[in-house]
TORGUKE-716741 format. One record per residue (C-alpha): x, y, z; residue in one letter. Coordinates in pm, whole numbers, padded with zeros to 5 digits, always signed. Example, Ala and Ser with C-alpha at 12.3 -4.5 7.8 and 13.67 -1.06 7.14 Angstrom:
% TORGUKE-716741
+01230-00450+00780A;+01367-00106+00714S;
% end
This chain:
% TORGUKE-716741
+00000+00000+00000M;+00097+00359-00056L;+00101+00614+00220N;-00143+00904+00200D;+00106+01146+00050F;+00201+00891-00216E;-00167+00843-00302I;-00210+01215-00361E;+00112+01226-00561T;-00004+00958-00804I;-00352+01112-00822E;-00191+01439-00926R;+00047+01265-01166Q;-00238+01118-01371Y;-00448+01432-01330F;-00167+01618-01507N;-00140+01352-01777L;-00512+01374-01855I;-00501+01753-01838L;-00212+01783-02084I;-00387+01571-02346H;-00719+01750-02306L;-00546+02085-02354K;-00351+01969-02658Q;-00659+01849-02845D;-00923+02086-02709L;-01051+02209-03046N;-01081+01854-03178T;-01273+01753-02866L;-01512+02047-02893I;-01573+01968-03260D;-01649+01608-03165G;-01886+01709-02888L;-02069+01940-03129N;-02087+01681-03409S;-02437+01574-03303R;-02572+01910-03421I;-02498+01826-03787K;-02768+01559-03776I;-02995+01725-03519L;-03307+01691-03734N;-03259+01314-03752N;-03264+01245-03378W;-03404+01540-03182Y;-03777+01464-03188N;-03727+01102-03087N;-03483+01206-02815F;-03731+01451-02665I;-03994+01175-02648K;-03771+00977-02412T;-03732+01259-02158A;-03942+01285-01843R;-04233+01523-01877K;-04127+01876-01794G;-03760+01778-01776Y;-03500+01882-02032K;-03224+01621-02034A;-02871+01669-02161S;-02862+01565-02526D;-02485+01515-02499L;-02468+01252-02226D;-02431+00933-02431T;-02250+01095-02722G;-01985+01252-02499A;-01887+00907-02371E;-01820+00797-02731R;-01604+01102-02799I;-01386+01049-02492F;-01363+00674-02537H;-01212+00734-02880H;-00994+01015-02745F;-00832+00816-02463F;-00801+00481-02643A;-00462+00566-02794S;-00336+00748-02483I;-00419+00519-02191L;-00430+00213-02418R;-00532-00072-02188F;-00903-00070-02100P;-01035-00306-01836N;-01360-00501-01865S;-01466-00486-01499S;-01846-00465-01474P;-01812-00211-01192L;-01655+00120-01277G;-01681+00448-01459S;-01754+00508-01828D;-01384+00459-01898L;-01147+00233-01705M;-00782+00172-01784F;-00496-00022-01631E;-00167+00166-01611L;+00169+00033-01489P;+00111+00159-01135D;-00264+00227-01108A;-00616+00165-01234F;-00783+00480-01363I;-01156+00546-01382H;-01277+00842-01587I;-01646+00930-01564E;-01781+01157-01838V;-02063+01378-01716K;-02269+01646-01884T;-02482+01926-01744A;-02702+02191-01898L;-02598+02550-01836L;-02943+02636-01700N;-02916+02369-01429N;-02629+02487-01205P;-02729+02240-00931A;-02557+01974-01145D;-02220+02147-01174Y;-02170+02461-00965K;-01927+02365-00690G;-02038+02002-00685K;-02076+01691-00900I;-02304+01392-00845N;-02097+01074-00803I;-02241+00724-00842G;-02166+00416-00635I;-01951+00273-00918N;-01749+00592-00963Q;-01558+00628-00636T;-01379+00444-00356S;-01468+00712-00098Y;-01640+00547+00199V;-01851+00752+00440V;-01924+00531+00740N;-02288+00427+00785K;-02391+00658+00500V;-02224+00560+00174F;-02045+00242+00069M;-01901+00259-00285P;-01843-00037-00514N;-01486+00057-00605L;-01194-00058-00387P;-00915+00169-00269Q;-00672-00081-00427Y;-00701-00358-00683Y;-00531-00682-00577Q;-00368-00844-00882L;-00174-01106-00686S;-00076-01166-00322P;+00214-00925-00366N;+00078-00682-00626T;-00169-00403-00559M;-00253-00097-00766K;-00443+00207-00635P;-00783+00299-00774C;-00782+00656-00909L;-01107+00830-01002T;-01158+01132-01225Y;-01451+01325-01368I;-01465+01512-01697I;-01772+01734-01696Q;-01906+01922-01997I;-02142+02213-01935V;-02340+02298-02248H;-02658+02442-02393E;-02938+02208-02494H;-02931+02100-02861A;-02690+02377-02961K;-02322+02376-03062P;-02239+02569-02747N;-01994+02402-02511I;-01972+02640-02217K;-01716+02470-01993A;-01495+02162-01977L;-01390+02065-01627K;-01146+01803-01493L;-01191+01683-01134V;-01007+01426-00922C;-01212+01254-00650I;-01003+01162-00344P;-00920+00794-00303N;-01107+00650-00004G;-00781+00610+00187Q;-00774+00989+00218L;-01097+01010+00421Y;-00907+01107+00741P;-00791+01422+00559H;-01107+01519+00368Y;-01371+01371+00597G;-01744+01411+00544Q;-01736+01782+00465S;-01698+01714+00091I;-01989+01467+00103F;-02351+01574+00054K;-02664+01376-00023S;-02690+01264-00386G;-02987+01274-00621K;-03122+00947-00480S;-03103+01073-00119G;-02926+00934+00187Y;-03166+00642+00232A;-03077+00465-00092K;-02704+00537-00066G;-02652+00501-00442K;-02470+00829-00500D;-02345+01146-00335F;-02266+01501-00433R;-01894+01563-00421Y;-01861+01925-00307H;-01521+01999-00455Y;-01568+02369-00376S;-01542+02286-00002I;-01188+02152-00049E;-01065+02212-00406P;-00700+02129-00334F;-00484+01822-00308F;-00455+01891+00065K;-00135+01702+00140L;+00050+01827-00168L;-00064+02183-00105T;+00060+02165+00253S;+00392+02001+00163R;+00483+02240-00119Y;+00318+02551+00027N;+00126+02631-00291E;-00228+02571-00410N;-00245+02247-00608I;-00599+02198-00733F;-00816+01888-00762R;-01034+02071-01013V;-00934+02278-01315E;-01122+02429-01606L;-00971+02322-01935I;-01212+02551-02116Y;-01450+02832-02023L;-01661+03016-02280A;-01637+03391-02317N;-01890+03573-02105G;-01870+03327-01818L;-01676+03371-01497R;-01493+03101-01309N;-01739+03119-01021E;-02034+03070-01257D;-01919+02712-01310I;-01720+02618-00999T;-01856+02850-00727N;-01491+02951-00678L;-01288+03241-00810T;-00937+03097-00816D;-00972+02765-01004I;-00721+02755-01293P;-00871+02827-01638V;-00653+02713-01927H;-00849+02842-02228F;-01126+03097-02264Q;-01269+03193-02602F;
% end
């Protein structure tokens, strides 16, 4: 097992790897996410029929997963077929990585502003007597080989049925081993409520830093960064914070 500082170090290492590639191919990613609009007239009416009455669902949810699956296939290379995990799961030399792709409509800030809803198969963060996730803190490959479970979220904030990506956010959820440092303050009831215990809202705005790295190096090292923010929006409009790094705005 790794110690807590080593866990944060490897979380940050792969956070940076994902971040670098997202930044390098941002325009290609945005084009891919907007590609559904070219054939809007062929799917929109049928899509609307599937939505709950009075509820406008993200029309990018399923399609975004396809875009990022293609994007990461040549970078992270070795997907894993575990039935429990995020949209994307890869085995790396020293870790297993889960990447959940989430979308939110700009007019529904409850889904993205300062928090993200996390499912039971998308985290290893245990909250005693309240939330028990399905992911382990470590994967045991053999009696002498363990790899940590690292969990990330890519969230796209967009306008409904328009080629308007408003924000692209990368977030690292703390490994469950780090509970003594982050505690229950980052944990709020999910969409299904406390009783069902199927999800929780990760309030990254409560503690947006890699706490141990930030303390060790005496500088703010963030667990959440905005790869892209559309012109006309402020950082706090998306993250509920003013100092989150923004890499591109146009």
